[in-house]
C-alpha positions in Angstrom: 38.5 20.3 7.1 37.8 20.5 10.7 38.6 17.6 13.1 37.5 16.7 16.6 38.9 14.4 19.3 37.3 11.0 19.1 36.5 8.9 22.3 35.0 5.5 23.0 31.8 4.8 24.9 33.7 4.7 28.1 35.6 7.9 27.5 38.9 6.4 26.3 40.5 8.8 23.7 41.5 7.3 20.3 44.7 8.1 18.6 43.1 9.2 15.4 40.8 12.3 15.3 37.3 12.4 13.8 36.9 14.2 10.6 33.8 16.4 10.8 31.4 16.4 7.7 32.0 19.3 5.3 28.3 20.1 4.7 28.0 21.5 8.2 31.6 22.2 9.5 33.0 24.4 6.8 34.6 26.8 9.2 32.3 29.8 8.6 31.0 31.8 11.6 28.5 34.6 11.0 28.4 36.6 14.1 25.6 39.0 13.1 23.3 36.1 12.5 24.4 34.5 15.8 23.4 37.7 17.6 20.0 37.8 15.8 19.2 34.2 16.7 20.1 34.6 20.4 18.1 37.8 20.6 15.0 36.1 19.0 15.4 33.1 21.3 15.5 35.2 24.5 12.5 37.3 23.3 10.5 34.2 22.8 11.2 33.1 26.4 9.5 36.2 27.8 5.9 35.8 29.1 4.8 39.5 28.8 2.5 39.4 31.8 3.8 42.6 33.5 1.0 45.1 34.1 0.4 48.5 35.8 -2.7 50.4 36.6 -3.4 53.7 34.9 -5.5 56.4 36.7 -8.7 54.9 35.2 -8.1 51.6 36.9 -7.1 53.0 40.4 -10.0 53.1 42.9 -10.9 56.4 44.6 -10.5 60.0 43.5 -14.2 60.7 42.4 -14.2 64.2 43.9 -12.1 67.2 43.9 -9.7 67.2 47.0 -10.6 70.9 47.6 -12.5 73.7 45.8 -11.2 75.2 42.7 -10.5 78.8 44.2 -9.9 80.6 47.4 -7.5 78.1 49.1 -4.2 79.5 47.8 -3.2 76.1 46.7 -2.8 74.7 43.3 -6.0 73.4 41.7 -6.5 69.6 41.8 -9.2 67.5 40.2 -8.5 64.0 41.6 -6.3 62.3 44.2 -5.6 59.5 41.7 -3.7 61.7 39.3 -0.1 60.4 38.4 1.6 63.0 40.5 -0.3 62.0 43.6 0.8 59.3 45.9 -1.3 56.2 45.2 -2.4 57.6 41.8 -2.1 55.8 38.4 1.1 55.0 36.5 1.9 56.8 33.2 3.3 54.7 30.4 3.8 51.6 32.5 4.2 48.1 31.1 1.0 46.4 29.8 0.5 42.7 28.8 2.0 42.1 25.4 3.4 39.3 23.2 7.2 39.5 22.7 7.4 36.7 20.2 9.7 37.4 17.2 9.9 35.4 14.0 13.1 34.7 12.2 13.5 33.1 8.7 14.2 29.4 8.6 17.3 29.7 6.7 18.7 32.3 9.0 18.0 30.0 11.9 19.8 27.1 10.1 22.8 29.5 9.4 23.0 30.5 13.1 23.0 26.9 14.2 25.8 26.1 11.7 27.8 29.0 12.8 27.5 28.0 16.4 28.8 24.5 15.7 31.6 25.8 13.7 32.5 28.2 16.5 32.8 25.3 19.0 34.7 23.1 16.6 37.3 25.9 15.9 37.8 26.4 19.6 38.4 22.7 20.1 35.3 22.4 22.3 33.6 19.8 20.3 33.9 16.1 21.3 32.8 13.0 19.4 31.8 9.9 21.3 31.3 6.4 19.5 27.9 5.9 21.3 26.2 6.4 24.6 25.9 2.8 26.0 23.3 3.3 28.6 21.0 0.3 29.3 19.2 2.2 32.0 19.3 5.7 33.4 22.5 6.2 35.5 23.7 9.6 36.4 26.9 8.3 37.8 27.8 6.7 34.4 27.2 10.0 32.6 29.1 12.0 35.2 32.1 9.5 34.9 32.0 9.9 31.1 32.2 13.7 31.2 35.0 13.6 33.8 37.0 11.4 31.5 36.5 14.0 28.9 37.7 16.6 31.3 34.4 18.4 31.4 33.6 18.0 35.1 32.0 21.2 36.5 31.8 22.8 33.1 28.5 23.5 31.1 28.3 20.6 28.7 25.7 20.0 25.9 25.2 16.3 25.2 23.7 15.7 21.7 22.4 12.2 21.0 21.7 10.5 17.6 17.8 10.6 17.9 15.8 10.5 21.0 17.6 8.6 23.8 15.5 8.4 27.0 18.2 6.7 29.2 20.8 9.5 28.5 18.2 12.3 29.1 17.2 10.7 32.4 20.8 10.3 33.4 21.7 13.9 32.7 18.6 15.9 33.9 19.9 15.8 37.5 23.2 17.3 36.7 22.9 21.2 36.8 25.5 21.9 34.4 24.5 19.3 31.7 21.8 19.5 29.1 20.8 16.5 27.0 19.2 17.1 23.6 18.8 15.2 20.3 21.2 16.5 17.7 18.4 17.8 15.4 16.7 19.7 18.1 19.7 21.8 19.4 19.4 25.5 18.7 22.1 28.1 18.2 21.5 29.4 21.7 21.9 25.9 23.2 25.2 25.5 21.6 26.5 28.9 22.6 25.2 28.4 26.2 27.6 25.5 26.6 31.3 25.6 27.2 31.7 22.2 25.4 29.6 20.0 23.2 29.6 16.2 23.3 28.1 14.7 20.1 27.3 11.0 19.5 29.0 9.7 16.3 25.8 8.5 14.7 24.4 12.1 14.8 27.1 13.3 12.5 27.5 10.2 10.1 23.7 9.6 9.9 24.1 6.0 10.9 21.9 5.2 14.0 23.6 3.0 16.5 22.3 -0.6 16.9 20.3 -1.4 20.1 22.4 -2.8 23.0 22.3 -6.5 23.7 20.2 -7.6 26.7 23.4 -8.9 28.5 23.9 -7.5 32.0 26.7 -5.0 32.6 29.7 -6.0 34.6 28.8 -3.9 37.7 25.3 -5.2 37.7 24.2 -7.8 40.2 23.2 -11.1 38.7 19.4 -11.5 38.3 17.9 -13.6 41.1 15.8 -16.7 40.3 12.1 -16.1 41.1 11.0 -17.7 44.3 9.0 -21.0 44.1 5.3 -20.6 44.9 4.0 -22.4 47.9 1.6 -25.2 47.0 -1.3 -25.7 49.4 -1.7 -29.3 50.7 -4.4 -31.4 49.0 -7.8 -31.3 50.7 -9.1 -34.6 52.4 -11.2 -36.6 50.1 -14.9 -36.5 50.5 -16.7 -39.3 52.4 -18.4 -41.9 50.2 -22.2 -41.7 49.7 -22.9 -44.7 52.0 -21.3 -43.0 55.0 -23.3 -39.9 54.3 -26.5 -41.8 54.3 -25.7 -43.3 57.8 -24.9 -39.8 59.1 -28.2 -38.5 57.7 -30.1 -41.4 59.4 -28.4 -40.8 62.7 -29.4 -37.1 62.8 -33.2 -37.5 63.5 -32.5 -40.0 66.3 -30.1 -37.6 68.0 -32.6 -34.7 67.6 -35.3 -36.9 69.4 -33.0 -37.6 72.3 -32.2 -34.0 72.8 -35.9 -33.0 72.6 -36.7 -35.6 75.4 -34.0 -34.3 77.6 -35.1 -30.7 77.2 -38.8 -31.6 78.0 -37.6 -33.5 81.2 -35.5 -30.6 82.3 -38.4 -28.2 81.9 -40.8 -30.5 83.8 -38.4 -31.0 86.7 -37.6 -27.3 87.0 -41.1 -26.0 87.2 -43.0 -26.4 90.5 -46.4 -28.2 90.6 -49.5 -25.9 90.6 -51.5 -25.8 93.9 -55.2 -26.9 93.7 -57.7 -24.2 94.1 -59.7 -24.4 97.4 -63.2 -25.6 97.3 -66.1 -23.3 98.2 -68.2 -24.3 101.3 -71.8 -24.7 101.1 -74.1 -22.6 103.2 -72.9 -19.1 102.1 -69.9 -18.8 104.4 
């Protein structure tokens, strides 16, 4: 039975080791299957977009460079032949699909062999749980430093999908975070050490964390009280409104009289037209 060191959620090592389940960690490592799985994985990462032009795709060369006979030189039919500079390429790469299939059971055996290889090397660490209430890169870096994995390529396997742990580790160049069920043989062999959450091995999902704030978190501030606008002045009663409405026409009449008086005072009086004299002159 293989065993692995057991740690708390903050990186403190327990005295007792963790017994790995026998259905996966039986100690067998099949190296040919590992080689096949890694080769298939790398083949499937290739895009296959490299392309070269043959002589049929190179422009130019529609006529003979010189006549067939009489020049003393070798006969040539086109300047775009492969042996000419600027000519076509012979047997160059063309777009193709590099995808390679592998049986499902072979893939499972390769993944099992990779986990056993890391467990036999002592490079597999079991953590009780990843207690992340929010994404924090410093918390994950401190946890890996307590496991003496600082600066090494580490594969963090969570029990199910854990967004907070993934967001905490994506900014670390030597750390990869994946759910335990999605890790492939290549991912496990890529890493120098594997950190697994205990619930991923036992099958018991960890309970959600309580909503209490952490010790290093600042207390939540109380929301600011909203400012209440002062009450508007009460409307005047109807009797006062009636008086105001009655006073309005009188004021209008006074202003009209003033304007007419100003106009009359400002304009000069018209001169009387001279009377015509009798007698024709």
